[in-house]
Residue, then its C-alpha position, 0 to 999 in steps of 0.5 A: m800469609n797470616h800466622l796471627a792467633s785469632a781473637g774472634s771474627d776479623e780480629w787477631e792477637l798481637p804480642h806485647h812487643a809486636h812491630v807493624i811496618v806500614h809501607e804506603v804507596e802513592d795510590g793510597g794503598g799500603l802493605l802491613t808487615i807484622y813481626d812478633c818482636g822487632a828484636a827476633q830475627k825471624p820472618p814476619t808473622a803476617q803481611l796484609l794489604g790495606n791501611l792502618v787507620r788508627v792505633d789505640a794501644e800504647h806504642e811508639q811510632l817511627v816515621q820512615p821514607n816510605g811509611y812508618i813503624v808502629k812498635l807496640r808496648e802492650k798486648a793488642h788486637l788487630e781488627r779489620q774495619a773494612d776490606d782494606h782498613w785496619v785498627i790496632r786496639s788494646 
């Protein structure tokens, strides 16, 4: 499931208040669940397998028992760096 707007090859737009929930697992893999806004009560916009390796956009990060939540504070792009590596850039 990926309903994010495309911003080019292997790059997608993230809204100003997007929340990215990163679930980490013991084998080093992970699951990224992306919501357009943390306050909106609607299903996720995308779910992607892999690791979020860096966030180069203004954000707040909350640590959770099984991962963390990235709350964006500006519009950004999600970029695929490899099959299972992702970066968020402003």
